[in-house]
N, C-alpha and C positions, 0 to 999 in steps of 0.2 A: 330651790334655786341652785344649790350645789350640784344636784343631778343634771339640771339643765345646762349649767356651765360646763360640766364634764362632756355632755353630749355635743355641745357646740365646739368644744376643743377637739374632740375626736373628728368631727366633720371637717373642721378647718385643717387638721393634720392630714386627713384623707385627701382633701382638695389639693394640699401642697404636694403630697406624694404623686397625685395624678398629673399635676402640672409639670413636675420634674420628669415624670415618665414620658409625657407628651413631648417635652423639649428634647429628651434623649432620642425618642423615636423619630422625631423630625430630623434631627441631626444624622441619625443612622440612615434614614430614608434618602436624604440628600446624597450621602456617600454612595449608597447602593444604586441610586439612579444614575450617578456619574459612572460607576463601575460597569453597570449593565447597559449604559448608553441609552437610557430611557428618558422621556420627558419628566420634569419634576412632578412629584405626587402632590395633588391638591386635596387636602382633607376637607370634609364638609364642616363648615363653621356653625351651621344652624343645628347643632346637636348638643347634648349635654356633655360636660367634661368627661364623665364616665364612659359614654358611648364613643366619644372621639378617641380617648386613650385606647379603648378596645379595638377600634377600627385601625388605628395606627399600628398597634402591636401586631394585629393580624396581618397587616400589609407588610410589615418588616419580616415576619416569618415566611410569607409567600416569596418575597424577593430574595431572602437568604437561601431558600430552597432552589430558586432559579439560578442563583450564583453557584451553588454546589453542583447542580445538574450540568451547567455549562462547563465548569472546571473538570468534572468527571468525564464528560464527553470529549473535551479537548485532550485530556490525558489518554483516553482510549484511542483517539485519532492519531496522536503522536506515536503511540506504540505501534499501531498499524503502519504508519508512515516509516518508522525506523526499519520494520521488517521488509517493506517494499524497497526502501533505499538500499538495504544490504543486498537484496537479490538483483536489483537493476543497476546498482552502482550510480545512483543519482543523488542530487543534493536534496536535503529535507525541505519541506514547505516552510516558507518564511512567515512565522507568527510568534508573537511574544507569549511564551509559555507561562509567564508570571501574572500577566493581566487577565482580567475576565473577558473572554472573547464575545464579540457581538453575534447576533443570530446570523448576520450576513457573513461574518468571518467563518463561522462553523459551516454554513452552507457552501462557501467557496472551498473550504478544506475537504468536505465530503465529496464534492464534484472532482476535486484534484485527485483524491485517492481512488475514486471510481475510474478515472482516466488511467491512473497508474496500474490499477488492477487489470484493466482491459489490456494494457500494453504488456503486462507480465504474462497474461494468458496467451497473447499472440506470440510473444517471444518463446514461451515454453513449447507451444505447438511447433514452431519453426525449429527449435532445438531438437525435440523428439523426432520429428520427421528427418532432419538432417543426420542425426545420430544413427538412425536406422539405416539410412543409405550408406553412411560412412562405414558402418560395421560390415554391411554386405560387400562393399567394394574392397575393404581390407581383406576379407575372407577370399574374395575372388582373385585378388592380386597376391595372396599369401603374404600380406604385409603386416608386420608386428608393430604396434605403436612404439615409436622410438623417441618421441619428445614428450615433455611434461604435459603440454597442452593436449596431445593426442591421447595420452593416458587418462587425463581428466575427462575427456569426452567419452572414451570407450569404457573405462573401468569404474569411474566414480558414480555414486548415486545421482539420479537426475535432479533431485531436490537440492543437492549440494553445489550444482554448477551455477556460477555467477552469470546472470543473463544481461551483462553489460553490452552496450552497442559494439565495443571493441571485440568482445568475445563472440558475439553473433557474426560480426564481419570475418573474424578469424575462422569461425566454423564454416562459413560459406567458401572462404578461400581454400581451406583444407578439402572440402567436398569437390571443388572445381579441380584441384590438383590431382585428386584420385581419379576423377572422371577423365581428365586429360591423359593420365597414365594408362587407364584402361583402353581409351580410344587408340593410343599409340600401340599398345600391345595387340589390340584387335587388328590394326593395320598391318603390323609385322606378321601376325598369324595368317592373315589373308594372303599376304605376299608369299609366305613359305608354303601355304597350301597350294597356291597356283603353280609354284615351282615344282612341288611334289607331283601334282597332276601332270605337268608337262614331262617330267622324268618318267612317270608311269607309262605315258603314251609312247615315249621314245624307247623304253625298255620292254614295251608290250607286256606289262605286268597283268596277270589274270584278275578278273573282277573279284573273285573270291578273296584273293590276297589284299586287294585294295579295301574291300569292306572290313576285313579283320583289323586293319590299321587306321581306318578312316575316323 
């Protein structure tokens, strides 16, 4: 009888522990479902207490991993966002960094960053192409960069240049100014050449002498 009483007491103690664990798991699952923006978890009632406790505990572990994964992905996306914002001088994506993001939030964030990355590549290509033309024009015009912006464009590393819309606009403006100056110089040169040719004709300068100075 004593042994039987002890076994019954142990079983009742186990049952009590399982019921407490079930209550804690249900409470934690409710919190996780709210944080993960999922429908409330419905446990199977037609199982033993032992099986129900195991199922709930397993479900808690799965949802905790989902929560960790989402938070880690959000952190990685925010780091990528900061890098892109520094380069493009844009505002960061609006999202609560403390809350657990929904799958839709993460998907929107990924698409936003893909768009920013494409924009960065397009601006980078525009910058590299414009920089190449600007350097050639400065060499042709014998022009030394004399403003901080011109020095940034010509002398700094390409990766260090801020690809903001203002900088890209200023880059195009500089390129147009240099092209206009070259066009003006070409027009002046053409006029001087025509005057030289006219003087050669009037002075009857020999062809050999013309060729040597042409």
